[in-house]
N, C-alpha and C positions, 0 to 999 in steps of 0.2 A: 631491497624494499621494494614493496609492491605497493604503488597509490589508488587508493579508490576514487573520483569525482562523482560527487552526487547532488544534487539539487535538496533544499534545506527541509524538504516536506516528507512525511513519514512515508508516501509511496514511492520517493527515491532512496532514503536512507536506510530502511527496513531490509530492501533486499542486498544492499550493500553490507549490511551488517549480517545477515545471512552468508553470504560467502566469504566474510571476514571470519566469523566464527569457524567456517571448515577448516580456511586455509591457517588461520592462528594453530589448530591442532597440529597440523603439517608440519609446524616450525617456520613458517614465514614472517617475518616483518611487514608490519602493513601501516600506511596511514590515511587519513581520509581528510580529500579538500573538500568543504563545502560552505555552505552561508551561516549566518548568525542564527537561523530559526533552527537549526537544528541543535543546537545547544541546548535546547528545553529536554531531549529524550533520547539524545544518543548514549549508546553502549560504550563507556569508554574503555570499558576492560578488553575490547578488540583489537585496540589501535595504541602502535607506539607512539605516534606521533599525530596531531589534527591541526589541520591550518585552518582557517577563517577568512575566506574570501567574499568579500560584499560587494556586488554588484548591483548598482541602483539603476532603475528602470524610470526615472520623473519625467525625462525627455531625452534626446539622440546624443545630446553633448553629454549629459552626464553619464549616458549608458557607456558611450566611446571612453570617456575618460578613466570609470570605474572598470571597465572590462580590460582596457590597456594596463590599467595600475595593477588590477589582480593576474593578469597573465605574467606581468614580471614578477609579482612577488610569489606565484606560482614556480616561474624558471627558477627562481633563486632557491626555493625550498628543494624541488626536484634535482638541483645541481646539488645541494650540500649532503643530501641524503642519499646520494647514490642509487636513486631510485633506476629500477630497472624494466619496469612496466607500468602502465597504468590503465585503469578499468572505469569506463565512463558509464553513470548509471542514469543518465539523463538529467533535462532539467538545466535552465539557462546558468547556474552557478556552476555547473560543470563543465563548461567551456574552456573556462580559464585554465586548470589542471590539465585539461585533454590538451587545447592548442599548446600550451607550455612544452609538454611532453613530447607533442609532436616536432615542434621546434628543434628540439635537443635529442632529435632521431633515436627516440626510445621506442618499444614497441606498445602500441594502443590495443583495446580490445574495447567492443561497446557492448552493453547489454540493455534491451530492450522490454522494458514491463508491459505495455501497453498493448492493446492489438491493431494499432497505429503507428507508424514508426514516427517518434519525438522530433521536432524539427532540430535540436541540438543536435540528437543523435542522426539525423539526416544528412547534417552537413558535416559532422566529424565522419560518419562510415566510409566517405571514398577514400580516407587517408587510413583508417584503421586496419588492422592485420585480420580481424575476424569481428562479425556481428551473432551475437546467441539473443535468441525469441522466446518470448514467453508464451504466446498465442500461436498456433498453426492455423490458418495461415497469419500473417501480418502485414498488413496495408503499408505499401510503400518499403518493404523488406527486399532485397535480393535473392535471388534461388540460391546464392551461396548462404544464406544465413542457416544456421542451425537452432534446431528447436531444441531448447533445454529446459525452460518454464522458470517460474519465478522465485528465487529463494525465499523463502520464510524463515523469521525468527527463530533462536532457539526455543522461546517459551511454547512455539505454537509446535515445533516437534514433540516438547514435553507435553502438552495436552493432547497431541494425537494418542499418545500412550497412555491415557488415563481413561479408564473404561467411562463411559457416558453414563449421569445420572438421571434415569427419565422419571418423573411425578405426572401420572397422568391425572392427579387432583389437581395440578397447578398446569400454569402455560406461562413460559418464561421469553420474554422477548428482549434481545437486546438491541440498541440502538446504536449504530457506530456512526459518527460524523468523520469521520478522518482523524489525521493527528490533532487538528485543533477545533475540531465539533462542528456542529454545523446548526447555524440559527435556523434556517428553515425547519426543521428537524423539531427544535423547541417551540417553536410556532406552532407548527399543525400537530404533532404526535398527541400530545396531551388530550386537545381539544377531540381528537379523533377518537381516544380511548374513552372520553368523555360518554360517546354516542351509542357505546356498546352497552347492551341490557346489562343490567346490574348483576345477576346469577355470572356473567363471563367476566365484567370487572373484578370480583371476587376470587376469580380463579389466578389473574394476571400476577405476574413476577415482572416487573420491569427494572432493566438496567441499561441507564440512559447516559452518554456521553453530552455535555451541555458545554456551551462557553461559561467562561467563569463569570462574566456579566450577568448572565441569566439564569446561574443555580437558585438563587431566592426566588426567583418570580416564578419558574418551574416548580420548585420544591412546594410552596406555597398551593398551587393550582394541584399538583397530585392528592396533598394531604386534605383537600376537599372532597374530592373523591375518594380517600381511602383505599386507594391502589398501595399494594406494596413496591416501593420503589426505592433504587440506589441511584443517585448520582455522583458525577462527577466531572471535571474538566477534562481530566486524563487517566484511565485506566492500564495501569504498569501489568495488571494480570487478566487483561480483556481475552485472551486467546483461552483461558481456562473458563471463564464466563461463557463464552460463545460455544463452547465444547458441551456444555448444558443445556444451551438454550435450543427453542423449539422453533423458534423464526428470529431470523435477523432484519431488523430495516438499515439500511445504509446507502452510502453512495456505490459507484462502482469503479473505485481506485484499482490499480492492478494489484497493489498489496492486500487491499481488502479483500477480492476476488480470490487472490491465490491463500488467504487463510481462510476463507469460506469453502472453498474448496478442500483442503487437508482435512479441515474438521467436520465437514460433511454437515455443514448448516443451510439449510434452505431459507432464501432472503427474497426480500421484496427489496430491489433495487433502484434507486432515483440518481440516475445518471447528474452530473454536474451540467448545468445548462451551457456554462461559458468553457468548459473545458475545451482547448484548442484542437481544431479537426476532431471534432466528437468522438476523443478517443475513450471516454469512460463510456460513451452510449455504444461502442462496438464491444466494449469490453461486456457488458451488458447483455448484448445480445447473444455472443457466445454462449454465455452460462443460459439466458432463456430458452436459445434454441436446443439446448442439449437437456432442458426440462428440471433446470435446478432451481429457477426463481422465476418472479416474477418481476416486471418493471412497469414504474408508472413513471412520466416525463415528470420534469419539474412543475410546467404550467398546469400538469393536469392533477396536481398533487394538493386536495384539499382535504379535510377531517371527514367527509361522508366518503369520499372515493376510498381512503384508507380504512377508514371504518369498516366497510363493507367486505373488503378484502381479508382484515384481519380475521373477522367475523366467521366467514367462510372457513380460513383456516384452521380456527378453534373448534368447528365443528364438524371438520374433515379430516383428524390426523392421520389417517392412512394415505393421504393426498401429501402431505408433510415428508411421511417415512421415504414414498416414493422417489420424491427430490432428494431427501437427503442422498440417498443412494445413488441419483442421478449427478449432483454436481461432484459427489467424493470419487466418478469415475474420471472427473478431468483434472483430479489431484496429481501433483509432482511432486510428492514430498522429499524426493531425493534430489532437487534441484540445486542445493547449495552444493552438496559432492559431486554432482555432475557437471556444474558449472567450474569448480575448482580442478576437477579432471582435466577440462576443456583448458582452462587457464594454464594450468601445469604443463600442457602438450607447445605452448608456446614459451614455455619458460628455456627448453634444453639450450637454444644459442641467443640467448638475451644479455647473455655477460658482457659489459662494456668496459 
């Protein structure tokens, strides 16, 4: 069995699922060690077993106690299931499983999704047999790191093979706030669209991810504007919606970036200001430098600023077409298969 260890957000779990889907086809048995947040959206079909390890960060004593308890739980799980290898996808909940695997002398590999090596992966990589990265270069990664890209979900790969539906009478905006939605977007984006000239408002089709507690408030606001909108707290079919979008407004998490590049969707990126080590800022910078996106820092995201940028995009679609090509050039659509090949290259002598 191969165990994948990942933090409980979509940014960590979705790449793990991308690898799992490829390895599953090759006949491998797989397990996932993550925390309870992932249970809301993880795809169970890829895993023969899932173990929830909850590390709490209330204070240093709670953190250490729950970390040690989770390491012990992971230790028993790995030993019981005769795990041959552990692969870490970052996030502090990945630590217990990876540490337990290293204590049991199992081979460990690491995949870093962001343009900055995360703290958990930085701690683990000195004991790991290999490190795969999604961006070249990745800050903090050693020269031995292998540039493979960030695996995307099966739904993304399916959407890539679907012809894009272009309607120049309409302008489709997809608002993606990450796996849990974004309060900031719900506060700012409807107000920004309200500032657009009425003829442009009538062209809009909006797909927006909202936090569940904000759905009614945002829906009522859009109804007053008479803008065509679909609101959900989580879209299971977001890849197909993004495929036909003219523009995305989103954070700059690694999985979101990987999906945008594969689907060729130009974007307005708003990096999460509190992201550790400015990883989202660095992710966004790589895409902006390639000509595939605009960036607005959180402190500068106001309705007038966003409205002006969207209005310019709606009036200059040729720019968006060029950006779509630019962002698609960064795509690594075969990352899941390439990562599977890399993982299997370490399995030759991993039987214990």
